[in-house]
GUNUDREN-443664 format. One record per residue (C-alpha): residue number from 1; residue in three letters; x negated, y, z. Coordinates in steps of 0.02 Angstrom, whole numbers, plus 32768, in hexadecimal, padded with zeros to 4 digits. Last residue first. Layout:
! residues N
+-----+-----+------+------+------+
!   i !  aa !   xx !   yy !   zz !
+-----+-----+------+------+------+
! NUM ! ALA !    X !    Y !    Z !
...
+-----+-----+------+------+------+
***
This chain:
! residues 192
+-----+-----+------+------+------+
!   i !  aa !   xx !   yy !   zz !
+-----+-----+------+------+------+
! 192 ! TRP ! 25FB ! 7923 ! 9C4A !
! 191 ! ASP ! 264F ! 7988 ! 9CD4 !
! 190 ! LEU ! 270B ! 799B ! 9CD5 !
! 189 ! ASP ! 2749 ! 79FC ! 9D6D !
! 188 ! PHE ! 27E3 ! 7A0E ! 9DD9 !
! 187 ! VAL ! 284D ! 797C ! 9DA0 !
! 186 ! PHE ! 28F7 ! 796D ! 9DF5 !
! 185 ! PRO ! 2941 ! 78C1 ! 9DE1 !
! 184 ! ASP ! 29DB ! 78AA ! 9D72 !
! 183 ! ASP ! 29FB ! 77F0 ! 9D96 !
! 182 ! PRO ! 298C ! 77B8 ! 9D07 !
! 181 ! LEU ! 2905 ! 7829 ! 9CBF !
! 180 ! GLU ! 2912 ! 7882 ! 9C18 !
! 179 ! ILE ! 286E ! 78C1 ! 9BD1 !
! 178 ! VAL ! 288D ! 793A ! 9B42 !
! 177 ! THR ! 27FF ! 7941 ! 9AC4 !
! 176 ! VAL ! 27E4 ! 79E9 ! 9A70 !
! 175 ! SER ! 27A9 ! 7A08 ! 99BD !
! 174 ! ALA ! 2821 ! 7A94 ! 9991 !
! 173 ! GLY ! 2871 ! 7A85 ! 98E4 !
! 172 ! PRO ! 291F ! 7AB0 ! 9921 !
! 171 ! ALA ! 2918 ! 7AF1 ! 99D4 !
! 170 ! VAL ! 2920 ! 7A69 ! 9A5A !
! 169 ! THR ! 29B9 ! 7A6E ! 9ACB !
! 168 ! VAL ! 299D ! 7A1F ! 9B75 !
! 167 ! PRO ! 2A2D ! 79D1 ! 9BD8 !
! 166 ! GLU ! 2A29 ! 79F0 ! 9C95 !
! 165 ! PHE ! 29B6 ! 7992 ! 9D0F !
! 164 ! SER ! 2924 ! 79D9 ! 9CAD !
! 163 ! SER ! 288A ! 7997 ! 9C55 !
! 162 ! VAL ! 2813 ! 79E0 ! 9BD5 !
! 161 ! ALA ! 2782 ! 799F ! 9B6C !
! 160 ! ILE ! 270F ! 7A02 ! 9AF9 !
! 159 ! GLN ! 267F ! 79B9 ! 9A93 !
! 158 ! GLY ! 25EC ! 7A32 ! 9A84 !
! 157 ! ASP ! 2557 ! 79BB ! 9A7B !
! 156 ! GLY ! 252E ! 79CD ! 9B33 !
! 155 ! SER ! 25E1 ! 79A6 ! 9B61 !
! 154 ! VAL ! 2662 ! 7A2B ! 9B8C !
! 153 ! GLY ! 26E0 ! 7A11 ! 9C18 !
! 152 ! VAL ! 2782 ! 7A6B ! 9C40 !
! 151 ! ALA ! 27FD ! 7A50 ! 9CCE !
! 150 ! MET ! 28A7 ! 7A9F ! 9CAA !
! 149 ! PHE ! 2915 ! 7AF0 ! 9D2E !
! 148 ! ALA ! 29CB ! 7AF1 ! 9CF9 !
! 147 ! GLY ! 2A3A ! 7B23 ! 9C67 !
! 146 ! SER ! 29B3 ! 7AE6 ! 9BF1 !
! 145 ! SER ! 2958 ! 7B30 ! 9B5C !
! 144 ! ALA ! 28CF ! 7AF9 ! 9AE4 !
! 143 ! LEU ! 2851 ! 7B3E ! 9A66 !
! 142 ! LEU ! 287A ! 7BF8 ! 9A5C !
! 141 ! THR ! 27F7 ! 7C4E ! 99F1 !
! 140 ! ALA ! 27A2 ! 7CEB ! 9A33 !
! 139 ! ALA ! 273F ! 7D53 ! 99B6 !
! 138 ! GLY ! 2698 ! 7D99 ! 99F1 !
! 137 ! SER ! 2654 ! 7D92 ! 993F !
! 136 ! ALA ! 25B0 ! 7D33 ! 9951 !
! 135 ! LEU ! 25CC ! 7CE7 ! 99FD !
! 134 ! ASP ! 2678 ! 7CA3 ! 99D0 !
! 133 ! ILE ! 26DB ! 7C99 ! 9A72 !
! 132 ! ALA ! 2730 ! 7BEF ! 9A7F !
! 131 ! TYR ! 27CB ! 7BFA ! 9AEC !
! 130 ! VAL ! 2826 ! 7B8A ! 9B68 !
! 129 ! ASP ! 28CD ! 7BC6 ! 9BAD !
! 128 ! SER ! 2914 ! 7BA9 ! 9C5B !
! 127 ! SER ! 29BD ! 7BB8 ! 9CB1 !
! 126 ! GLY ! 29CF ! 7BD2 ! 9D6C !
! 125 ! GLU ! 2A4F ! 7C5F ! 9D62 !
! 124 ! ASP ! 29CC ! 7CE9 ! 9D60 !
! 123 ! GLY ! 296A ! 7C9A ! 9CD2 !
! 122 ! PHE ! 28C3 ! 7C41 ! 9CDF !
! 121 ! ASP ! 284E ! 7C64 ! 9C4D !
! 120 ! VAL ! 27D1 ! 7BDB ! 9C25 !
! 119 ! THR ! 2734 ! 7C03 ! 9BC3 !
! 118 ! ILE ! 26C7 ! 7BAB ! 9B43 !
! 117 ! LEU ! 2639 ! 7C1A ! 9B01 !
! 116 ! ALA ! 2617 ! 7BF9 ! 9A4B !
! 115 ! ASP ! 2590 ! 7BD9 ! 99C8 !
! 114 ! ALA ! 251E ! 7B50 ! 9A0A !
! 113 ! THR ! 2594 ! 7B26 ! 9A98 !
! 112 ! ALA ! 25A2 ! 7B85 ! 9B3B !
! 111 ! SER ! 25FD ! 7B4C ! 9BD8 !
! 110 ! VAL ! 268E ! 7B72 ! 9C4C !
! 109 ! PRO ! 2692 ! 7C30 ! 9C49 !
! 108 ! ASN ! 2725 ! 7C87 ! 9C9B !
! 107 ! GLY ! 27B7 ! 7CD3 ! 9C40 !
! 106 ! PRO ! 27C9 ! 7D44 ! 9BA9 !
! 105 ! VAL ! 2725 ! 7D94 ! 9B6F !
! 104 ! ASP ! 2727 ! 7E4D ! 9B45 !
! 103 ! SER ! 2688 ! 7EA4 ! 9B08 !
! 102 ! VAL ! 2631 ! 7E11 ! 9AB5 !
! 101 ! VAL ! 2577 ! 7DF4 ! 9A98 !
! 100 ! LEU ! 252A ! 7E89 ! 9AF2 !
!  99 ! PRO ! 246D ! 7E7D ! 9AE5 !
!  98 ! HIS ! 240C ! 7E8D ! 9B89 !
!  97 ! GLU ! 23FE ! 7F31 ! 9BEA !
!  96 ! GLN ! 24A7 ! 7F0E ! 9C3D !
!  95 ! ILE ! 245F ! 7E77 ! 9C99 !
!  94 ! VAL ! 23D4 ! 7EDB ! 9CEF !
!  93 ! SER ! 232A ! 7E85 ! 9D0A !
!  92 ! PRO ! 22F5 ! 7EA5 ! 9C56 !
!  91 ! GLY ! 22B0 ! 7E13 ! 9BF1 !
!  90 ! THR ! 2261 ! 7D6D ! 9C25 !
!  89 ! PRO ! 230A ! 7D2F ! 9C64 !
!  88 ! ASP ! 2354 ! 7D4C ! 9BB6 !
!  87 ! VAL ! 2409 ! 7D7D ! 9BD1 !
!  86 ! GLU ! 248E ! 7D7B ! 9B49 !
!  85 ! PHE ! 2518 ! 7DE9 ! 9B90 !
!  84 ! LEU ! 25D4 ! 7DCE ! 9B99 !
!  83 ! ARG ! 2646 ! 7E5D ! 9BCC !
!  82 ! GLY ! 26EB ! 7E2D ! 9C1C !
!  81 ! ASP ! 26F0 ! 7EB7 ! 9CA0 !
!  80 ! GLY ! 26BE ! 7E3C ! 9D28 !
!  79 ! LEU ! 261B ! 7E10 ! 9CD0 !
!  78 ! LEU ! 25F0 ! 7D77 ! 9C67 !
!  77 ! VAL ! 253C ! 7D3F ! 9C50 !
!  76 ! LEU ! 2507 ! 7CD4 ! 9BBC !
!  75 ! PHE ! 245A ! 7C8E ! 9BDA !
!  74 ! GLY ! 23BD ! 7C83 ! 9B72 !
!  73 ! GLY ! 237E ! 7BF8 ! 9B04 !
!  72 ! GLY ! 23AB ! 7B8F ! 9A6D !
!  71 ! PRO ! 244F ! 7B54 ! 9AB7 !
!  70 ! ARG ! 248E ! 7BE1 ! 9B26 !
!  69 ! PRO ! 2486 ! 7BBE ! 9BDF !
!  68 ! ASN ! 2523 ! 7BF3 ! 9C3D !
!  67 ! ALA ! 253C ! 7C7E ! 9CBA !
!  66 ! GLY ! 25D7 ! 7CB1 ! 9D19 !
!  65 ! VAL ! 2643 ! 7D3B ! 9D63 !
!  64 ! VAL ! 25BB ! 7DBA ! 9D8F !
!  63 ! ALA ! 260F ! 7E51 ! 9DDC !
!  62 ! SER ! 25F6 ! 7EF5 ! 9D7D !
!  61 ! PRO ! 26AF ! 7F0F ! 9D55 !
!  60 ! ALA ! 26DB ! 7EF3 ! 9E0C !
!  59 ! SER ! 2757 ! 7E65 ! 9E2E !
!  58 ! TYR ! 26F3 ! 7E12 ! 9EBA !
!  57 ! ASP ! 26D5 ! 7EB3 ! 9F18 !
!  56 ! ALA ! 265C ! 7F47 ! 9F27 !
!  55 ! PRO ! 25F2 ! 7F0B ! 9E95 !
!  54 ! PRO ! 253B ! 7F43 ! 9E94 !
!  53 ! THR ! 2524 ! 7FAC ! 9DF6 !
!  52 ! ASP ! 24A6 ! 7F7A ! 9D6F !
!  51 ! THR ! 24C5 ! 7EBE ! 9D7D !
!  50 ! LEU ! 242D ! 7E5A ! 9DB1 !
!  49 ! VAL ! 23B6 ! 7DE1 ! 9D59 !
!  48 ! ALA ! 235A ! 7D72 ! 9DD4 !
!  47 ! VAL ! 22C2 ! 7D09 ! 9DA3 !
!  46 ! GLU ! 2295 ! 7C6B ! 9E01 !
!  45 ! GLU ! 21F5 ! 7C05 ! 9DFE !
!  44 ! GLY ! 220A ! 7B50 ! 9E37 !
!  43 ! THR ! 217E ! 7B1C ! 9DC1 !
!  42 ! ALA ! 21CC ! 7A8C ! 9D5F !
!  41 ! LEU ! 2282 ! 7ABA ! 9D80 !
!  40 ! ASN ! 226D ! 7B6D ! 9D45 !
!  39 ! ARG ! 22FA ! 7BC7 ! 9DA1 !
!  38 ! VAL ! 236A ! 7C4D ! 9D56 !
!  37 ! VAL ! 23CA ! 7CB8 ! 9DD3 !
!  36 ! VAL ! 2460 ! 7D1A ! 9D96 !
!  35 ! ARG ! 2491 ! 7DB0 ! 9DFE !
!  34 ! ASP ! 2519 ! 7E1C ! 9E4C !
!  33 ! ASN ! 2596 ! 7D9E ! 9E8E !
!  32 ! PRO ! 2614 ! 7DEA ! 9F07 !
!  31 ! THR ! 25E7 ! 7DC9 ! 9FBD !
!  30 ! LEU ! 2678 ! 7E0D ! A024 !
!  29 ! VAL ! 266C ! 7E1A ! A0E1 !
!  28 ! TRP ! 26E0 ! 7DE2 ! A169 !
!  27 ! PHE ! 2708 ! 7E00 ! A221 !
!  26 ! GLU ! 2704 ! 7EB9 ! A24D !
!  25 ! PRO ! 2727 ! 7EF1 ! A19A !
!  24 ! GLU ! 27C9 ! 7E8A ! A18E !
!  23 ! ASP ! 282F ! 7ECD ! A0FB !
!  22 ! PRO ! 27A4 ! 7F38 ! A0AD !
!  21 ! ASP ! 2729 ! 7EA6 ! A0BA !
!  20 ! PRO ! 2683 ! 7EF5 ! A0E7 !
!  19 ! VAL ! 25FC ! 7EEC ! A05F !
!  18 ! CYS ! 256F ! 7E6E ! A045 !
!  17 ! VAL ! 2519 ! 7E6E ! 9F9C !
!  16 ! GLY ! 2484 ! 7DFE ! 9F73 !
!  15 ! SER ! 24F7 ! 7D87 ! 9F1A !
!  14 ! THR ! 24EA ! 7CE9 ! 9EB3 !
!  13 ! VAL ! 2500 ! 7CA2 ! 9E04 !
!  12 ! TYR ! 249A ! 7C0A ! 9DD6 !
!  11 ! SER ! 2424 ! 7BDD ! 9D4A !
!  10 ! VAL ! 23BF ! 7B3F ! 9D2B !
!   9 ! PHE ! 2324 ! 7B2E ! 9CC1 !
!   8 ! GLN ! 22BC ! 7AA5 ! 9C71 !
!   7 ! GLY ! 2348 ! 7A26 ! 9C53 !
!   6 ! ASP ! 233D ! 7A38 ! 9B96 !
!   5 ! SER ! 23F7 ! 7A5E ! 9B88 !
!   4 ! THR ! 23E8 ! 7AE7 ! 9C0A !
!   3 ! PRO ! 2434 ! 7AC4 ! 9CB5 !
!   2 ! ALA ! 24CA ! 7B25 ! 9CFB !
!   1 ! VAL ! 24E8 ! 7B31 ! 9DB5 !
+-----+-----+------+------+------+
***
């Protein structure tokens, strides 16, 4: 769930899709995310914006990976194929009919700042990289890397903090605070 900076709206990603699991169709179903729901906290009114093609599985190009409020209004919605759209909930009801911001975003969205989407990309061997995706140019800038899972938090004013039980390398010039905790505890999420 992602609230807007003014606290008037909240968005969440959910699914209206229910397909049989190809590995266990008698027992399980898959519910890949196919929509972003924006709720007005004052009125309780909800608006859903759906992907154009219902995803058949969690890794489908049309699956909704995440949504973050964009400072100044609207939401940034990331799809499974890496495309990032700027969605105005008062606009079209299909995500792909909104403006395309970036065509290939690395990783999963964590939060949006005034001019960037912060993402974390988890590697196959357990490593992780944090990127800032410039919303004007679409360029991805590596901010920090770790050989293990890295928790990432972004404050309301755009400050970025990371923590990992392995050493974290911050890119030169990147404004990232590394939080080191004693006794190497595993940190799953940084929320501030």
